[in-house]
Each structure stands twice: as C-alpha cells, then as structure tokens.
N, C-alpha and C positions, 0 to 999 in steps of 0.2 A: 323750023328747020335748024336754026342755030342751036337750039336746045338739044335737038337730036344729034347734031354733030358733036356737041360738047359731051353728051352722054357716051357717044361712040369713042371719043378720045379718052374719056375717063376710064371706060371699060378696057380699052387697049392698054392704057397705062397700068391698070390693075393687073391685067394678064401678063404684061411684061415684067412687072415686079414679082408676080407669082412664079413666073418661069425662072427668073433669076434666083429667087429664093429656093425654088425646087432644085436648082443646080448645086446648092450648098451641100457640103459634107455634113452628114448627120451623125452625131455622137450620142451615146446613151450614158446618162449619169445617175448614179445611186447617191443621193444627197443625204444630209444629216436628218435625224429624226424630227418629225413635226413636233413631237412631244417636248423637244428641248427648248422651244420657244422662239423668241423674237429675232435672234441672229439668223436662224434658218428661214424664218418667214419674211423678214424685212431686208435681208442682205443677200443671203446665199441663193435663194430661189429666184429673185429678180435678176441677179447677175447671170445665172445660167440660162434663164429663159430669154435673155437678151444678149446671148453670148456673141453673136456675130457683130452686133453694134459695139459691145463693150471691148472686144478684142481687135476690131478692125479686120476681121478675117471672114472668109466665106464659109463659116462653120456654124451650124445650129446644134443645139443640145436638147435632147428629149430628157428633161429632168424629172425625177420622181424621188421623194424621200424614202429612206430605207424602210421605215415602218409602214409605208404605203405599199411598197414592193414585197414586203414579207421577208426582207433580208435582215438578219440579226447583226447588230453593230459589232459584236465580237467576231463575226466572220468577215470583216472588212478586207483583210489581207487576202483571204482565200478568194473572195469575190473579185478583187483586183487581178490576182494572178490567173484566174480562170479565163479572163477576157470577156466574160459575160456582159460586163459594163466597161465602157471606155474610160469613164471618170468615176472615181469612188472616194467618198468622204471617209476618212479614218478617224475614229475616236481612239486616241493613242492608249489610254488606260485599258480600254476594252480589248484592243487587239494585242496587248502586250503578252497575253497568254501564249500567243503564237510567236511573238518576237519581242522578248524582254528589252532588247536594245532600244526600242522606240519609246520605252517609258523613262529612259535616262534623263531627259530634260524636265521630268515632272515627278520625281520621287518625293516622298513626304519630306517637308522641311527645306526644299530647294527653291522652287519657284512659287513662293506664296504671295507675291505681289507683282503687279504688272511690269514695273521697271526691271526688276530682276529677271522675270520670265522672258522679256524681250531680248535681253542680253544673252541669256542661256540659249534661247531658240536660234538666234543668229549665229552663235558659236557652234551649235550642234548641227546646223542645217546641211552642211556639205557632207558630213559623215552619214547623216540620216538618208540623204538622197543616194549616196553610194550604196548603202546597204539595201535600200529599197530597190534599186536597179538590179543589183547582183543577185538577190535572193527571191524577189517577188515580181520581177518584170514590171516595175512601176517607176514613174517619173514624178518627183515631188514638184507640185505647183505652188503650194503655199502652206503656211502653218499659222494658226491663230489660237486664241485662248477664249474659253467661256468665262473666265474669271476665277478668283479665289473660291475654292470649294469649302463651304461653311457648314455649321451644325444646326440641325433642326431636331427638336425633341418633343415628344408628347408627354414627357414626365419632367418635373422640375429639376433643373441643373443650375449650378452656380459657377461651374468651371470644369476643366477637363478631368479633374479627380473624380467628379460625380459620374463619369462614364464607367467606372468600375462596376462590374456585374450587369451592365446594361447591354442589350442587343443593339448593335449599331450597323446600319446598312453601309457597306463599302462596295468598291467597284474594281479594285485591283489588289495584287498581293502586297505591294508596298504599304498601302493604307491598312490592310488587314493586320499585318504584323505590328504596325504602330498601335492600333486599337488593342491588340492583345497585350502589348507592353503596358498599356494603361490599365489593364485588368478588365477591359470590356470584351464582349463577344462579337466578333465580326460576322456579319451575315451578308453574303454576296447576293445582291438582288439587282436585276436590270432596272434601268431608270423608269421605264414604262410601267413596271409592276410595283414601284416603291410606295406610291400614294396609298394603294390598297393594302399593302403590307403594314404600313403605319396605322391605317384605320383599323385593321384586324388584330393589331398587337403582335404581328409576326416579328416586328422590330420596334424598339423603343425610340431610337434616334436614327437619323439618316444624314448623309453628307452629300451635298451638291452645291451648285451655284445658286445664289438668291433669286435671280431672274427666272432661271429654268424651273426652280422649285415653285415659284409663284405661279407661273404659267401652267404648271402641272397640278396645282391645287394642294400642295403640301401644307401651306399654312391653314388650310381648312381642317386638318387632322392633327396638327401639332400646336404646341403652346409656347415653347421657348426657342429663341433664336439667338445663336452666338456667332457673330461675324468674325470668326478667326479662321485664317486661311491655312488649310492643310496642304493643298496642292492647287494647281491653277487650270486643270482640265484642258490640255492641248488637243487640238484637232488638226488634221491635215487634209488638203485636197491633192489628189494624185491622179495620174493618167496612166493607162496601160502603155508600157514602154514601146511595144511594137507599133501601136497607133501613133505615139508621139514621134518616133523615128521616121514614120512614113510621111509626116507633114513636111512641107517645104521649109527651108531654113528661115525665110522671112516670116512665115506664119508662127513658127516656134518662138522667134524673137518677139513678135507682137503679143503672143499669149503670155510669155514670161513677163513682159513689161506690164501687161494688164493685171496679172495676178499680184505683182509687186504693189501696184497702186491699190488693188482691191484688198489685199492683206492689211496694208496700213490703215485703210478705212475701217475694216472690221475690228482691228485692235482698239481704235478710238471709240467705236460704237460699243464694243464690249465693256470698256471701262465705264462709259456713261450709263449703260444698262445696270451694271453692278452697283454703282453708287446710288442710283435711283431705286433699285429693288431693295437694297438694304433699308432705305427710308420707308418704302412702301410696306414692307413686311411688318414693321413695328408701328405703323400708323403716323409717320411723320410726313411733313411737307417740305419741299415739293415732291409730289408723287405723280409722274407723268406717263410712265411706260407700262406699268402693270397694275394689278388690283391692290387696293389698300387693305391691309389687315391690321389687327391689334395684338400681335404677338408680344410677349415679354422679351425685351432685349437683355441678354446676359452680358454684362460688361466684360471686356477682354482684359485680363490681368497680365501685367508684365511677366509674371511667373509662368502663365500658360503659354505666352509667346516664346519664352525661353525653352519650354519643354519641346515645342515643335522645332525650334532651331537646333536643339541638341539631338533631336531624332535623326537628323541628316547623317551625323557621324556615328551615332550609337545604334541605330536601328536600320534605317532605310538603305543607306549606301552600302554597308557591309552585306546585308541580305540580298539586295538587288545585284550587287557585283558578283556574288557567288553564283546566283541563279543565272545571270546573263552570260558569265564566262563559260558556263557549261554548253551553251548553245552557240556562242561566238567568242572565240578565244581572245580577240582584240577588244572586247567590250569595255571592261573597266579601264583599260589603258587609254582608250580613246576618250572616255569620260574625263579621266584625270587630266589629260592633255588639253582638252578644249573647254571643259566646264570648271575644272578645279581652280584655275586662276581667278575666275569670277567670284567665287565664294571663299577664296583663301585656303584652298586645300591642294595638296600635292599628291 
C-alpha cells in the first residue's frame, strides 16, 4: 500500500512538473552548424536545450543546428528577419554579403588573436546591436570567436609567399582580396563542402580554425599546417526583436545576464580548443579534445606575421570601408571611432 501511494505521489509530481513545463514559452532556435565542431556540440547545444534552467526563466528552446534544418549559414540574417526562428546563430563572415558592417570587427589583420578580438568585440558591440535592431529586427544576445583562422594545404608550403598561384578556400570578401594580393586564387566554398573540395583538388589550401578543421576531417586530405591567424571567425547569437520586446523586463534582464556569463565561458573554451587542436593536428601532446594527426607544421615567420598586420591598412580596411559605406553611410566612421583606437588608427 505504501509503495502504491509512493508511486501515485511520484506520478502526480511528474504530472505537475510536466504541466509546469508545458506552460513554458517555446522558442525555436537555428543554431550553428554541427560541422563546425565542439563549441556547437559541447557548449551551444546544451545551453539552449537547458535554456529555462540556464536563464532562470519559464522559456524552453527547440534547438536545431542550421545544417540539420537545411538553413544556409549565409542566409542567417534573412532567417532572423523573417521571424521563422526566434533565435538565430549568425556566422559574421558568411552573413557579411548581406551586411558588410557585421564584418567590421573581423577584417583581415585586425582580430588575429583572442585578446585583441575581445577588445574589438566589446568596442563594436553597441553599434552592432543598433544596426541589427534597425535593419534586421534582431536583438544581439552575445558574440564569441571560433578562434584564429589558419592555413591548411595539400601541397608543400613554407610561408605565405608560397600561396602565389595556389587555389585557396576563403569565406568572405576581405579574405579573398588578401589572398589575391598574395598572388593566390581565392575560391569561395562553404565550410561543409571544403573537405571534399580539398580531396578532389578543387582547392589547394583552405583557411579555417584548427579545431573545426580537425572535426571536419581536413587533416585527412591535407599535409601542411601553418598556425598563422588571418581572422578570428566571430559568431553571434541573436533573437527576433519582436519576440525579445514581448518578453517581460525581468526575463530580458535574466537572459542578458545568462548570455553574458555564457559568452565569457565560450571565449575561454574556444581558446582552450584552439591551443589543443594546434597540437593535435601536428601530432603533439597533450592532445585531449580532437583527433591526433601528423601534419607538417609550417613555422610562422615574423615576416609573414608582418604581412598580415600590414594587410589591415593596405588591403582589408580600405576595401571593406569602400564596400560597407555604400550600404551604410556611417560604416567606416563608426569603425574608426570605436575600433581605431584599439589598433592605433584614426
């Protein structure tokens, strides 16, 4: 009898919890690509799948990665504006074709290391959010980095000069112009198609983060690895502005605080992944997060680092500014005001 009563009590409790859970607001989220690797798998997805607990709000999230949903990462802003999903992950380089302003904190030669990138992001955040709200009906929740974007090649290289005449996978206009400046041939290929493109010889080299590349199998089809940062691959979490404004003020405050904490956590995790994957790709220990390969590490020469630093003022900033000012007349002026002091430019 006692056992029966206990079972009834447990069932009632379960029903009560289910009922309470059923009353929660349900949001739909289009998250980052599964193909990008461990940040999506170990941080982003668990955070959204436990959204109510993590934010302290009666809100649940139906989370699906973009590549599972069939949503192209380049269409992130259109997806957000459409209202089809309440929360959308934006890959800033990929969506910059629709909004060049969002590439401002990650043009070639600017944010090539974590410390600089964090300063740039914090300086750019307010302007980013304002533009997102005004033009795309979105609210910025957080920005993080996948880490320095580095070089993988299936042909021998000893430095950036060896990219002359080589086909190099790129993902935005800033990087494409830089590769052209080196004498290379930029080839725009989506992340998910790059491993096969390398295998088939569609491209000789490709640029991305070391952890994402490892998870996607790039070291299986490449031989040379050069850990020199071109950009730092910024990504944003955003919410449809109408949905955001409909939330009570206390819930908005809790979500804001939760994302601040989550963003800080992901920046730390991203740096740890980057450093570990650099070791793993060339067969060094410790290798804890991804698969160990035996790629040849190409030493980064000071001269090559200087080429990328110089690219900011000689290639990427002038070209980006001209392009961005055509779509947003305040673009380069805002950049110079908020980012310029960080890198000593006026």
